[in-house]
C-alpha positions in Angstrom: 145.2 108.9 20.6 142.6 109.5 23.2 141.2 106.5 25.0 137.6 106.3 26.3 136.6 104.3 29.3 133.4 102.5 30.0 132.4 99.9 32.7 130.7 96.7 31.7 129.7 96.1 35.4 127.8 99.4 35.6 124.0 99.4 35.0 124.3 102.8 33.4 123.7 102.2 29.6 126.9 102.0 27.6 126.0 104.8 25.3 125.4 107.2 28.1 128.8 106.3 29.8 130.4 106.9 26.4 128.8 110.3 26.0 129.5 111.2 29.6 133.2 110.4 29.1 133.3 112.5 25.9 131.7 115.5 27.8 134.2 115.1 30.6 137.1 114.9 28.3 136.1 118.1 26.4 135.5 120.0 29.6 138.8 119.3 31.3 140.8 119.9 28.1 141.8 116.3 27.2 140.0 116.9 23.9 140.3 120.3 22.2 138.4 121.9 19.4 138.9 120.2 16.1 140.7 117.1 17.7 139.7 114.0 15.7 137.9 111.3 17.6 138.8 107.6 17.1 136.8 105.9 14.2 133.7 103.9 15.1 135.2 100.7 14.2 138.3 101.5 16.3 136.0 102.1 19.3 134.2 99.0 18.7 137.3 97.0 19.0 138.9 99.1 21.9 135.7 99.1 24.1 134.1 95.8 22.9 130.7 97.5 22.4 128.5 97.6 19.3 128.6 100.2 16.6 125.0 101.1 17.2 126.0 102.0 20.8 128.7 104.4 19.5 126.4 105.9 16.8 123.7 106.5 19.5 126.2 108.3 21.9 127.7 110.3 19.0 124.3 111.3 17.6 123.4 112.9 21.0 126.9 114.6 21.2 126.2 116.1 17.7 122.8 117.3 18.9 124.4 118.9 21.8 127.0 120.6 19.7 129.9 118.7 21.2 131.2 117.3 17.8 130.8 117.7 14.2 131.3 115.2 11.3 133.2 115.7 8.0 132.2 113.3 5.3 135.0 111.0 4.4 137.3 112.4 7.1 135.9 111.6 10.4 134.3 113.0 13.7 135.8 116.1 15.4 135.5 118.1 18.6 133.3 121.2 17.9 134.3 124.7 18.9 131.7 127.2 20.1 131.8 130.5 18.2 133.1 133.5 20.3 132.6 137.1 19.2 134.4 140.2 20.5 136.1 140.8 23.8 133.8 139.8 26.7 134.2 139.6 30.5 134.9 136.0 31.6 133.1 134.3 34.5 134.5 131.4 36.4 132.5 128.3 36.8 134.0 125.9 39.4 132.6 122.6 40.5 134.0 119.4 42.2 133.6 117.2 39.1 132.3 117.3 35.5 131.1 113.7 35.3 127.4 113.0 35.3 124.4 114.7 34.0 123.8 116.8 37.2 127.0 118.7 36.7 126.5 119.1 33.0 123.0 120.5 33.5 124.4 123.0 36.1 126.8 124.1 33.6 124.3 124.3 30.8 121.9 126.3 32.8 124.5 128.8 34.0 126.2 129.1 30.5 122.9 129.8 28.7 122.4 132.9 30.9 126.0 134.1 30.9 126.4 133.8 27.2 123.1 135.6 26.6 124.4 138.4 28.7 127.7 138.5 26.7 130.0 136.9 29.0 132.5 134.2 28.4 132.7 131.1 30.7 135.8 129.5 32.0 135.5 126.0 33.6 137.4 124.2 36.2 137.1 121.3 38.5 138.4 121.0 42.0 138.5 117.3 42.3 136.8 117.8 45.9 140.1 119.3 47.1 140.2 122.6 49.1 143.9 123.3 48.1 142.9 122.9 44.5 139.8 125.1 45.0 142.1 127.8 46.5 144.6 127.4 43.6 141.9 127.8 40.9 140.4 131.0 42.6 143.7 132.5 43.0 144.6 131.8 39.4 141.2 133.2 38.2 141.6 136.3 40.3 145.1 136.9 38.9 143.6 136.5 35.4 141.0 139.2 35.8 138.0 137.0 35.9 134.8 139.0 36.5 133.1 136.7 39.1 132.8 133.1 40.1 130.0 130.5 40.4 131.2 127.8 42.8 130.1 124.5 44.3 132.4 124.5 47.3 134.5 121.6 48.4 133.3 120.1 51.7 135.2 121.5 54.6 135.5 124.3 57.1 136.6 128.1 56.4 140.1 127.3 57.8 142.8 128.2 55.3 140.3 128.8 52.6 140.4 131.5 50.1 136.6 131.8 49.4 135.1 134.2 51.8 138.3 135.7 52.8 139.5 139.3 52.4 142.1 138.0 50.0 139.6 137.0 47.4 138.6 140.1 45.6 135.9 138.5 43.4 132.0 138.4 43.6 131.2 134.8 44.3 127.8 132.9 44.2 127.7 129.4 45.6 125.5 126.6 44.2 124.1 123.6 45.8 125.5 124.1 49.2 126.3 127.0 51.5 129.4 127.0 53.8 128.9 127.2 57.5 129.9 130.5 58.8 130.0 132.2 55.5 127.5 134.7 54.2 127.6 134.5 50.5 124.6 134.3 48.0 123.8 130.5 47.5 121.3 128.8 45.1 120.2 125.5 46.2 117.4 123.0 45.9 114.9 123.1 48.9 116.6 120.0 50.4 114.2 120.1 53.5 111.0 120.3 51.5 112.3 117.6 49.2 113.1 115.3 52.2 109.5 115.9 53.4 108.4 114.9 50.0 110.3 111.7 50.1 109.0 110.9 53.6 105.4 111.8 52.8 105.5 109.3 50.0 106.9 106.5 52.1 104.4 107.3 54.9 101.5 107.4 52.6 102.4 103.9 51.3 102.1 102.8 55.0 105.6 102.8 56.1 106.6 103.7 59.6 109.8 101.9 60.2 112.0 104.0 57.9 115.8 104.4 58.0 117.8 107.3 56.7 121.2 106.1 55.0 124.1 108.3 54.1 127.9 108.7 54.2 129.3 110.4 57.2 128.5 113.9 55.8 125.9 115.1 58.0 127.8 118.3 58.4 126.9 119.2 54.8 124.2 121.5 54.8 122.2 119.7 52.1 122.6 116.4 53.8 121.6 117.9 57.2 118.5 119.3 55.7 117.4 116.0 54.3 118.1 114.3 57.5 116.2 117.0 59.5 113.1 116.4 57.2 113.3 112.6 57.9 113.3 113.3 61.6 110.5 115.9 61.5 108.3 113.7 59.3 108.4 110.7 61.8 107.9 113.0 64.7 104.7 114.5 63.1 103.2 111.0 63.0 104.3 110.0 66.5 107.2 107.9 65.5 110.7 108.2 67.1 113.3 108.8 64.2 116.4 106.5 64.3 120.0 107.7 64.1 121.2 107.9 60.5 122.8 104.7 59.3 126.2 105.8 58.0 128.4 103.8 55.6 131.7 104.5 53.9 134.5 106.7 54.7 134.5 110.4 55.8 136.2 111.7 52.6 134.0 113.2 50.0 134.4 111.2 46.8 133.2 111.7 43.2 129.8 110.4 42.2 131.4 107.9 39.7 133.8 106.6 42.4 130.8 106.2 44.8 128.9 104.1 42.2 131.5 102.2 40.4 133.2 101.1 43.7 131.6 97.7 44.4 133.5 97.2 47.6 131.2 94.7 49.5 133.0 95.6 52.8 131.4 99.1 52.6 127.8 97.8 52.5 128.4 94.8 54.8 127.1 96.5 57.9 123.9 97.4 55.9 123.5 93.8 54.6 123.8 92.6 58.1 121.2 95.0 59.3 118.8 93.9 56.6 119.3 90.2 57.6 118.4 91.0 61.3 115.0 91.2 62.9 115.4 95.0 63.2 115.5 95.7 59.5 113.4 98.5 58.4 110.5 98.3 55.7 111.8 101.4 53.9 115.0 103.4 53.2 115.3 107.1 52.5 118.8 107.3 50.9 120.6 110.6 51.0 121.0 110.6 47.2 120.6 108.3 44.2 124.1 107.0 44.4 123.4 105.8 48.0 120.2 104.3 46.9 121.9 102.2 44.4 124.2 100.9 47.1 121.2 100.1 49.2 119.4 98.3 46.4 122.7 96.1 46.2 122.7 95.5 49.9 119.0 94.3 49.8 119.9 91.9 47.0 122.9 90.6 48.9 120.8 90.2 52.0 118.6 87.7 50.1 115.7 90.2 49.9 113.8 92.0 47.3 113.2 95.7 46.4 110.5 96.9 46.9 108.6 93.8 48.1 110.6 93.5 51.2 112.2 96.9 51.6 111.2 100.1 49.7 114.0 102.6 48.7 113.7 106.2 47.8 116.7 108.4 46.5 117.3 112.1 45.9 118.5 113.9 42.8 116.9 112.0 39.9 120.1 111.3 38.1 119.8 109.8 34.6 121.0 106.5 36.2 117.9 106.3 38.5 115.6 105.2 35.6 118.0 102.4 34.6 118.0 100.6 38.0 116.4 97.3 38.6 113.8 98.2 39.7 113.9 101.8 38.5 114.5 104.2 41.4 111.8 106.5 43.1 113.6 109.7 43.9 113.3 113.3 44.5 114.2 115.4 41.5 116.4 118.5 41.6 116.3 121.0 38.7 120.1 121.4 38.1 119.7 123.5 35.0 117.5 126.0 36.9 120.0 126.1 39.7 122.9 126.9 37.4 120.8 129.6 35.6 119.7 131.2 38.9 123.2 131.2 40.1 124.3 133.0 36.9 121.6 135.6 37.3 122.5 136.2 40.9 126.3 136.7 40.0 125.3 139.2 37.2 123.4 141.4 39.7 126.6 141.4 41.9 128.8 142.3 39.1 126.4 145.0 37.9 126.0 146.4 41.5 122.3 145.9 41.5 120.4 145.4 44.7 121.0 141.9 46.0 118.2 139.5 46.7 118.1 137.1 49.8 121.3 135.3 50.6 119.9 131.8 50.4 117.5 131.0 47.3 115.8 127.7 47.5 114.4 125.9 44.4 111.5 123.5 44.4 112.0 119.7 44.1 109.7 117.0 42.8 108.8 113.5 43.6 109.5 111.1 40.7 107.6 107.8 41.5 109.0 104.7 39.9 109.1 101.1 41.0 111.5 100.9 44.0 108.7 101.9 46.5 105.7 100.0 47.5 103.6 99.4 50.6 105.3 97.5 53.3 105.1 93.7 53.5 102.2 92.3 55.5 
C-alpha cells in the first residue's frame, strides 16, 4: 500500500502537503490510473492528522481531476481520456514537487492537448546524466519534441544542444550558457528591479542580496544584476552577494525542509553584528524563508528590524509568519508559451526571438516595512 508523507515541522499547511505528495506520486508513476488510495481513517492514523485535513486535500484533488470516488468502495486515481493516435511531446523538469512545477505542466499540457498531442512527463532529479538518459530514451521512442527545464551545468558531455539530439527542444525558466535554443522565462531582471524599487520606496538603502552559490545560473545572475543596478541608480554601492549553503542544486523541498542551522549560522552572525542590513532581497521564496528563520534566531523581528522580499510567489509564501512579500512568476503562462513555441518548431513555422521574457508582478504582504528608526 502506498504511503504518504507530510512534515509536522513545515509551516506549509498539511492539506497542501498531502495534495502535493499525491500529485507527485501520480506524476512519477508511484500511483497509476485506478489505483485505490488508503481510506480516510487509515490516513488519519498513519499521518496523525485530522479527517477534515484529508477531505480538504482530496476535494481539491477531485476538482483537479486527479482522483475519483466510488460510493461504498473508496477513492481511486483518475485516468485522463486519450483518443486516437497522437504525436507525443516530452515534458522534462528537475522535480514535480511544488505548485510552480505543477503550473508549468498545467500550462503546457493545456496547449498541447488542445493541439492534439500527448504529453509524456519525466523528472531529472537535477542530474545531468539522468537528463541525458531521458532525452536519449525519448528520442529512441520517436517523441515529436521536448520542453525542458535544464539541469544546472555546462554543455560538456551534454546531449541537449549536441548534434546527437535530433529533436526540437524549447527550454523553460533558464537558458544554458553557450547554447542557442528557444527559451521561455520570466523577466528576472525586471522582477529584480520591482523587488528593489519596493524596498527603496519604503526607505531602505542598506539592502543585502542572499542566495545559494548559483550566480552562474542565468535567472539568478539577472536578479543579482538588478539588485546591483538599482542601488547604483540611487548612488549606493551594492554589496557582494551573501551566499549560504552548498554549491549543488537541490530540490525545493530539500531546501525548505532541511532545518540545518549550520547552513544559516553565518547569516545569523551577520544579523547580530553592527553591519546588519535593514532589508534582504532573497533570490527566491525558499531562501526568503531561510532568511526569516535566521532573523528569528538572531533575536530580531521581521519586518520590524529587517524586511525580507522573495521571488516566485510559491503557495507557501502566504503561509509564512509574517506572510512573505515576493515577486510573482506566471508559471502556467510560461508552460503554455513554451508549448506554443515548440509547436511552431514542429510545424516548421517561422520562429520568433530566441529568448521570450514574461512579465512578473510585485505581491506585497507583511514581511516588508520601512526601516527601523
